[in-house]
Each structure stands twice: as C-alpha cells, then as structure tokens.
N, C-alpha and C positions, 0 to 999 in steps of 0.2 A: 504493500500500499504506499510505504514512504517513497518508493521509486516512482510510482505513478504520480504522486503529488509533485515530486521534484520535477518530473518531465513536464507536467502541465504548467508549473510555475516558471520554468526556464525560458522566458520569452524576451530576454534582453534588458539592458539598463534603460531606465526611462529617459527619453529624450527631452520631454516637458510634460507638465501636468495639466495642460489647459489647451483649448482650441482657439477660437477667435478671441481678440482683445476688445472688439467693438461690434455691436449688432447694428441697429438702425443709426442713421446720422444723429449727432448729438444736437439738441437745441441749445439756444444761447444760454439759458439758465443752467443747464447740465455742464456747458463749457466753463462757465464761471465757477461752478462747484469744484471742478477738477483743477482749475487754475488758482482759485483763491482759497477754497476751504480744505481740500486734500492736503496741501502743504502744511497746514496747521495741525494735522492729525498724523501725518506720515511718521512712521518709525524709520530712521535713517539706518544705513548699513553700519555706521560707526556706533549708533546707540544700541544695535542689536547685540553687541558684546556685553552690554550691561543694561539690559532692558528695564529693570525696575527703576534705575536712575532716571530714565526718560519720563517716567510718570510723576516722580517726586512724591510718592505715596509711602516711601519707606519699604520695609521687608514684608510685603504682602503677597498673597498667593498670586501667581502668574498663570493666566489661561490664554490658549491659542485656539482660534477657529480657522480651519483651512477651507477656503472656498465658501464665503458666506452668502453667495447668491444675491437675493434681494435685501438681505440684512435683517430680516425679522428676528431670527434667532439671536443674532448679535445684540440688537437693541434690547430684546427682552431680558438677555443675560446681564447686560451692564446696568439695567434699571433694578434688577432683583439683587445684584451683588455689587454695590458701590464700593465695598472695600477690596475688590479684586481688580488687579491690573489685567486688562483684557486686550489682546492683540488679535485683530481681525484681518485675514489675508484673502485677497480677491484681485485677480488680474483683469476681469471683464469690466470695461468701463461703464457700461450701463448699469451693472450691479453696484459698482461703487457710487454712481449717481443716485441710485434708488436709496441707498442708506443716507447719503449726505443731504438728500432732499428732506428727509424726515428730521434731520438735526438742526437746520437752520432755516429761517423763513427767507423767501425771496427778497433780495435786496440787502441781506445781512451775510452774504457769503464770505466776506472778508473780516467781519467784525463780530458775528453772532457768537454767543457762548457755546462752548463745546464740552462734552463730557470729560471730566478729569481722568476717568479710568479707561479711556479707550484710545488705542492707537491703531492705525491702519498700515498694512503692508501690501502695497499694490504690485507685487512682483511674484515671481515663483517662490512658492513656500519653501522649497529646498534650500534657497540661499539663506533664508532665515534660520532654518534648522541647523545649517552648517556654522552659522555665526553665533548662535546662542551658546551661553555657557553650559557646561555639562550639568545635568539634573536641574535645569532651570524651571521647567514647566510642571505645574501641579495638575494641570487638566488640559486635555486636547479634545477638540470637536471636529468630527468629519460628517457633516449632516447632508444626506442624500446627494452624494457626489455623482458626477457624470459617470456612468458605468463604462463608457468606452467599449461598447459591445463588439465592435469589428476586431478580429484577431490582430490586425496590423496596428491597432491603436491601444491594445490591452496594456502595453508597457507604460501608458500614461496614468494608470490608476496609482492613486496615492497609496493604497494598500498594496504593497509590492515588496517582494522578498528583498530586493536590492535597496529599498529605502528603510526597512524596519530597523536595522542597526542605527541609522542616523536618527530616526524617531526615538528609539530607545535611549540613545545617549543624551538627548535633550530633556528627557523626562525623569523626575524624581522617582526613587523606589516608592511604590505605593501610589504613585500618580494614576489618574484615571483617563482612559482614552474612550470616548463615546463615538460610536459609528452607527449611523442609521441609513438604510437603504431599502427601496421598494422593488428593486430590479433583481429578478431571480438569478441572472447570470452573476451579477455582483454579489449577491448574497452567498452563492456557492463559492464564489472566489474567496470572500472573506473567510468562510469556513475552512477551506483548503489552506489558504495562506497563513492564517492565524494558528491553525492547527499544526503547522509545520515549522514553527519558530520557538525559540527558547526565551524570549524577552518579556512576553506578556501571558498572564493567565486570565481565563474567562471568569469575569465577576458576575455577570448576569446577562441574560438574553430574554427579551420579551417581544410579543406580538402586538401588544397594546402600548402606546407611548406611556412611559413611566411618569410619575410625578416629578416635577422639576425640569423636564424636557420641554422647552417652548415649542409650539407648533411652527411649521413653516409652509410656504405656499406649495413647495414640492410634495410634502406629505399630503396636503389637502387635495392636490390634483390626483395623486396615486389612489386615495381613498375613493374619490369620485369615479375614477376609471376602473376600480375593482382589483387593485393590486394590494398585496399584503406587505406592509413594511415590517422590517425587523429592526430591533434596537439592542445594540450590544454594549456592554461596558467591559473593558479590557484593563487589567490592573498590571502596572509595571512591577515586575519582580524585583 
C-alpha cells in the first residue's frame, strides 16, 4: 500500500500554487485599493523573518491562511480573535479587492482605519513559509483550495509531499492545520498525502462544519450543488 501511495504522489515539485492573478478587469475603486490600501497591510519579505514585530502586538499567537478567496473566513477570524496576529495570503487580485472593499469605505482607501491584527501576503505562500522563523505558526488554514483536478496541474496543490516539510518547519509542535474541501479528488488526495507523512497526526475529521469554523462562499456553493465538504484538523507532532 505504501508503494502505491508513493507512486500516486510522485508528481513533481510544485512550480506554483496558483493560476490567474486577475479575473475581470479592475474597476477604478479596486485599482485604488491595490495601490493605496494594500501597501498599508502588506507583510514585506523583510518583515516575514520576524512577523510578530510587524504587528506590534507582542508575543501573541500567529495564524496563517493560505488562499483566502473572497476573504469571508479571514474577516470572521480576525473579528473573533483580536488577540491573534493573522497573516492572510492570496495572489488573485480580485480576491484581494473583495477583502479590502470590506475593510475601508470608498474614498478612504489611503486613510481608513485598518485592523491591527491583519497583514496580507499577496505572493506565493511558499515564499512566506521559507522566510518564517522555525516553529512560528500556531495555526494554519487551507479553506476549500482549488483542487487542480487535471493531472498536469496536480503539482500545484498546497497539500503536497514536497511542501509538507516546509509547512512542518514553520509550525509549532502542537500547532493546528485546518483543511476543508468539497472536491472528492482533493479529499482523496488529502487522505493519501497526509497518511504517508510523519509530520502531522489527525486531530479530527468531520462532515459538518465544526464550531469555530467560519463559513465561506465556496462551502455555500458546494452545499447548494450537493457536494459533501470534509473538515480536517491536523496536529503538528
């Protein structure tokens, strides 16, 4: 069985974790958000080596969300946990704009008050993971990622045997990694990939969104279309 899993997972080193950076053309308001608001929240490459200092909140828990989509989960988490330093990573410009639109009113892109406990990483999340100090993260979120169902794109999955050592290095022992997916191919992939690695043990697996897991638009779409999401918690050993 181990040989079968190893063969299925041997699909090459990820070249990137994302597809398009932009969907429909940006409207003037969205362009201002990227030019004026995003720089005020951006976590820089230099700050990534000491991320807590970038927040100025002291030695608080540090959480990371990879691929926040429209930002619903991110915004709910930072509101519910004001004492947590939260890094949200997303390269898709329309997704960045969706989150930023909800943070500042129109006309206040350059001056509006922003959450103290949020920083954005609008780049490939692997670059951040490499820069973070060892055992920096208390919690990691991967909510309904693109399943990359085509075989030639499977190496772009964030849950990937080549990336797991990097993820594990950045997480504290006992740190929690939450993964949610409604795609059967990705669900099977998570089972196989996480079942063949030594870094994380299964904390829980649920078919109904557990308490404390904010909903997302992707979950709502899956339920409308009759797909069954799964919700994992993996614990760093």
